[in-house]
VEXGU-450870 format. One record per atom (N, C-alpha, C): atom name; x, y, z. Coordinates in pm, whole numbers. Each point is the difference from the previous one (the first is absolute). Example, Ala and Ser with C-alpha at 12.3 -4.5 7.8 and 13.67 -1.06 7.14 Angstrom:
% VEXGU-450870
  atomo       X       Y       Z
      N    1319    -569     780
     CA     -89     119       0
      C      90     120       0
      N     -35     105     -72
     CA      82     119       6
      C     -77     109      73
***
This chain:
% VEXGU-450870
  atomo       X       Y       Z
      N   -1307     563   -4141
     CA     126     -55     -24
      C       9     -58    -150
      N     133      43     -48
     CA      12     -30    -146
      C     154     -50     -18
      N      26     -35    -110
     CA     139     -35     -40
      C      96      79      28
      N     -31     152     -23
     CA     109      88      40
      C      33       7     145
      N     -82     -42      86
     CA      41      -6     136
      C      92    -104      43
      N     -21    -108     -99
     CA      87    -123      36
      C     146      27      -9
      N      52      78     -85
     CA     129      27     -10
      C      62      44     128
      N     -57      76      86
     CA      48      59     120
      C     -24     -77     122
      N     -72     -93      -8
     CA     -43     -83     129
      C      90     -99      19
      N      -2     -45     132
     CA      59    -145      28
      C     -91     -88     -42
      N      61     -99     -96
     CA     -82    -101     -55
      C      52    -139      -3
      N     -76     -82     -49
     CA      37    -153     -16
      C     -54     -31    -122
      N      95     -82     -83
     CA     -30      -7    -143
      C      13    -146     -19
      N    -100     -82     -72
     CA       4    -139     -24
      C    -106     -74      64
      N     -50    -101     -47
     CA    -107     -71      45
      C      15     -66     153
      N     127     -70       4
     CA      20     -60     132
      C      21     110      86
      N      86     108     -19
     CA      33      87      93
      C    -129     102      48
      N     -79      11     -86
     CA    -131      81      33
      C    -102     -88      83
      N       5    -129     -34
     CA     -83    -114      75
      C      42      14     148
      N     140     -30      17
     CA      48      -3     130
      C     -31     130      82
      N      10     118     -67
     CA     -13     113      71
      C    -149      19      40
      N     -76     -36     -91
     CA    -166       2      21
      C     -24     -92     132
      N      49    -114      -6
     CA     -26     -94     117
      C      35      43     124
      N     126     102      -4
     CA      44      45     120
      C     -41     152      39
      N    -129      30     -72
     CA     -69     121       9
      C      86     128     -12
      N     100      -3     -96
     CA      75     110     -19
      C     -24      76    -146
      N    -109     -15     -63
     CA     -29      58    -132
      C    -133      84      14
      N      17     135     -66
     CA    -104      74       7
      C     -94       8    -139
      N      67     -18    -112
     CA     -57     -32    -137
      C      66     -93     -75
      N     -58     -68     -89
     CA      72     -89     -89
      C     -51      40    -152
      N     126     -17     -57
     CA     -26      30    -167
      C      22    -106     -66
      N     -92     -33     -94
     CA      12    -145     -65
      C     -11      53    -171
      N      98     -47     -50
     CA      -4      12    -164
      C    -121     -73     -76
      N     -60      63     -83
     CA    -121     -75     -57
      C      43    -104    -112
      N     123       5     -47
     CA      64     -82    -100
      C      69    -109      70
      N      22       0     137
     CA      32    -118      62
      C     -79    -132     -20
      N      71    -113      19
     CA     -82    -134       6
      C     -73      -4     119
      N    -120     -39     -13
     CA     -94       8     107
      C      69    -107     123
      N      54    -111     -39
     CA      25    -114      83
      C     134      70      87
      N      56     104     -66
     CA     113      69      87
      C     -57      97     102
      N    -104      69     -33
     CA     -46     120      93
      C    -129     -47      85
      N     -53    -113     -44
     CA    -133     -35      83
      C      27     -10     146
      N      96     -56      43
     CA      35      -4     161
      C      -7     127      67
      N      84      92     -72
     CA       6     126      66
      C    -138      68      -1
      N     -54       1    -121
     CA    -138      62      -5
      C    -106     -64      98
      N      15    -116      35
     CA     -92     -62     103
      C      37      44     156
      N     140     -15      -4
     CA      46      57     154
      C     -41     139       8
      N      13      77     -97
     CA     -57     152      17
      C    -132      26      41
      N     -64     -81     -75
     CA    -166     -20      35
      C     -26     -29     130
      N      68     -98      52
     CA     -26     -73     131
      C      38     125     106
      N     102      49     -22
     CA      65     126     108
      C     -73     122     -32
      N     -87      19     -98
     CA     -56     121     -30
      C      94     112     -53
      N     107     -36     -79
     CA      97      81     -60
      C     -35      30    -144
      N       9     137     -25
     CA     -44      55    -141
      C      91     -60    -109
      N     -45     -44    -106
     CA      74     -47    -106
      C     -20      90    -123
      N     114      46     -54
     CA     -25     107    -105
      C      87     -86    -121
      N     -94       1    -114
     CA      41     -82    -120
      C      76     110     -74
      N     104     -42     -64
     CA      99      81     -76
      C       1     -71    -165
      N      19      95     -84
     CA     -34     -78    -126
      C      95    -109     -33
      N     144      28      16
     CA      81    -106     -37
      C     117     -27      97
      N      66    -111       0
     CA     119     -39      77
      C     111      88     -26
      N      21      45    -124
     CA     105      73     -27
      C     -13     147      73
      N    -139      61      21
     CA     -22     120      35
      C      26     -11     152
      N     -47    -115      67
     CA       6     -14     148
      C     165      -5      48
      N      68     -85     -74
     CA     135      -5      13
      C      65     134     -19
      N     -19      73     -88
     CA      49     142     -25
      C     -32      88     151
      N    -139     -23      25
     CA     -38     100     121
      C      88     -62     132
      N      36    -128      -7
     CA      74     -46     123
      C     162      37      -2
      N      15      69    -111
     CA     174      26     -31
      C      77    -119     -16
      N     -50    -119     -65
     CA      65    -110     -22
      C       9     -15    -162
      N      87     -73     -55
     CA      36     -20    -130
      C     -91    -100     -82
      N     -80     -73      87
     CA     -64    -109     -48
      C    -145       4      23
      N    -105     -63     -61
     CA    -130       6      24
      C     -34     -52     132
      N    -114      52      50
     CA     -54     -55     132
      C    -141     -30     -22
      N     -39    -114      71
     CA    -140     -38       7
      C     -85      67     101
      N      71      -1     110
     CA     -55      35     131
      C      87     108      80
      N     -27     109      67
     CA      49      58     110
      C     -64      63     103
      N      40      24      98
     CA     -72      68     129
      C      69     100      61
      N     -67     108      47
     CA      71     103      77
      C     -18     -47     141
      N     104       7      54
     CA       2     -38     153
      C     -31     115     106
      N     -71     -43     114
     CA     -23      88      98
      C     113      83      49
***
């Protein structure tokens, strides 16, 4: 799974939305931007680890936002089941 796949998948973008989807067991893979602030991504990273969901680190929030087809930067995104 890589960033190219993210464009065509059903996804959830943003920390709160991704955390909610993780709690509801709706996520298969989580993407986290390396340049995002740790206090923003920490909760999602911990939830992913608890649920056994793979976390893929992306170089930048700008790159992740572009892969999600949005005009702004993204700290976290997840692919939905």
